[in-house]
N, C-alpha and C positions, 0 to 999 in steps of 0.2 A: 503494499499499499504506499510505502514511502516514495516510490518512484513518481507516482501521479501527485502526490502532495508536493514535491518539488517543483514539477511543472506547474502546478496551480499557484504555488508561492511565487514563482518567477514571474508568471502572467499577471498575477494580481499586483505586485510590486511595480511593473512597468505601467499597469493602468494609473497607478497613483504617485508615481515620482514626483509631479508637481503639485499635489495636493496635500493636505494635511493628514495625518494618521489619526484616526478616531481614537479616543482613550476610554470610550464608553464600553460597557460589557459586551453588548452585541456588536458584531462586525458591520461594517456597511454593506448594505444590499448587494451591491456589485462583487464584493469580495465572497460574500454568502453563496451567491449564486455560482460564481466560478469554482468555489470549492465544491458544492453539491455537484455540478456537472463533472468535474474530474474525478470525485469520488464514485459516482455512479457509473462510470466506465468499468469499475472493479466490485462494486458492492451494490446493496439494494437501497432504496430511499430511506427506510426506516433507520438502517444501521447508519447511513451518512448524516442523517439529520441528527441522531443521537451523538455521533462524534462531533459534528459541528457544535451542537449545544453545550457538550462538555468542555470543548476546546475554548469556546468564548468565556466559560466560568474559570478556566485555568491559565489561559495563554492569551495574552494581549494581541490585538491586531498588529501592533508595531513588531512584536516577537515573531508573529506568523509571517509577516511580509520580509523580515530580515532573516527569515529561515532560522530563527534562534529558538526553536521548539526543542525541548529537552526529550531525548529519545524515551527514557524511563516514563515520563509523564505521557507521552504519546501512546506508549505501548499498553498503559494501565487503560487508559481512555478507550482504545481500539478493541481491547480484549473484553472490556466491561460492555461495550456496546454490542459487539458479536454475540456475547454469551447472553445477553438480554434478548436478542433477536431470536435465538434458538427455542 
């Protein structure tokens, strides 16, 4: 799953280079949509939405766009959402 995440992060970063990065809990709509599109190439909507919602609570948009996402945090999020979908 990390391969698509890096592609999503790169595309999102390019989209917002000239804009301010949101500091609110929820990512901007264009970042959310880009993430979901990339995620759903490898997963289902429910799991991807779960991952996105959990990421918004633990990882700032700035961290996401900078590729500054701790692997251990991401692993816990992904496994919890996949297990919840089963």
